[in-house]
C-alpha positions as a printed Julia matrix, in Angstrom:
103×3 Matrix{Float64}:
   0.0     0.0     0.0
   1.15    3.56   -0.44
   3.32    4.85    2.41
   0.63    7.39    3.24
  -2.9     5.9     3.06
  -4.96    7.08    0.1
  -8.54    7.32    1.32
  -9.97    9.3    -1.53
 -12.15    8.9    -4.59
  -9.43   10.65   -6.59
  -6.67    9.01   -8.57
  -3.26    8.88   -6.88
  -1.43   12.2    -6.47
   0.85   13.3    -9.33
  -0.83   10.74  -11.58
  -0.51   10.24  -15.31
  -3.24    8.14  -16.91
  -2.87    6.77  -20.43
  -5.78    5.06  -22.13
  -5.38    2.92  -25.23
  -7.83    1.45  -27.73
  -7.95   -2.15  -28.94
  -5.03   -1.57  -31.32
  -3.01   -0.19  -28.39
  -3.13    3.36  -29.78
  -3.24    6.02  -27.09
  -6.61    7.77  -27.17
  -6.48    9.8   -23.93
  -3.88   11.11  -21.52
  -4.61   12.94  -18.31
  -2.79   14.22  -15.24
  -6.06   15.18  -13.57
  -6.63   13.43  -10.23
 -10.36   13.88  -10.86
 -10.32   12.41  -14.39
 -13.78   10.94  -15.03
 -13.72    7.72  -17.04
 -17.39    7.88  -17.99
 -17.28   11.47  -19.2
 -14.14   10.9   -21.24
 -14.62    7.36  -22.52
 -18.27    6.36  -22.48
 -20.26    9.52  -23.18
 -18.55   10.27  -26.51
 -18.7     6.56  -27.48
 -21.74    5.7   -29.66
 -21.94    2.05  -28.53
 -22.92    0.39  -25.26
 -19.68   -1.6   -24.86
 -16.09   -0.5   -24.97
 -12.76   -2.2   -24.35
  -9.82   -0.02  -23.37
  -6.43   -0.52  -21.81
  -5.48    1.78  -18.95
  -1.93    2.52  -17.89
  -1.14    4.59  -14.85
   1.9     5.98  -13.12
   2.4     8.34  -10.24
   5.4    10.39   -9.23
   4.13   10.68   -5.66
   6.73    9.7    -3.08
   3.84    8.15   -1.12
   3.32    5.57   -3.9
   6.74    3.94   -4.41
   5.6     0.55   -5.81
   2.51   -1.09   -7.27
   1.9    -3.65   -4.57
  -1.26   -5.76   -4.49
  -3.09   -3.34   -2.2
  -2.36   -0.23   -4.3
  -3.36   -2.05   -7.51
  -6.61   -3.21   -5.9
  -7.29    0.36   -4.77
  -6.92    1.68   -8.33
  -9.13   -1.15   -9.62
 -11.72   -0.14   -7.02
 -11.56    3.48   -8.22
 -12.07    2.36  -11.83
 -15.1     0.28  -10.88
 -16.52    2.99   -8.65
 -16.08    5.68  -11.3
 -17.81    3.7   -14.04
 -20.48    2.04  -11.87
 -21.45    5.42  -10.4
 -22.63    6.48  -13.86
 -24.52    3.25  -14.5
 -21.85    1.36  -16.44
 -20.92   -2.24  -15.85
 -17.2    -2.87  -15.76
 -15.0    -5.94  -16.03
 -11.34   -5.47  -15.14
  -8.64   -7.8   -16.38
  -5.04   -7.13  -15.41
  -2.57   -7.18  -18.25
   0.47   -7.46  -15.98
   1.12  -10.34  -13.64
   4.04   -8.56  -11.98
   3.38   -6.92   -8.64
   6.02   -4.7    -7.02
   6.98   -2.56  -10.01
   7.85    1.11   -9.38
   4.87    3.46   -9.67
   6.79    5.82  -11.92
């Protein structure tokens, strides 16, 4: 878990979010800790389903590594963000490696 607990509905501090389409082309980048997935990904999308790949890093000294707890927290934020607006979400991790630096 981050050194300093992150009890917020915001993304981690000093975050950079990259979102990719099915062909792994970057379609969105944001450094906004209040980046809304529904507003940016689902509202402009004309279909009811969408598959995207999300990459995230943070330069916060409170988030040194992506341990299991910090990854689960980000997955929770993704689900919360999309479910709040009435979307159903299925998360599949692309990486099997836990313990990588957050930057």
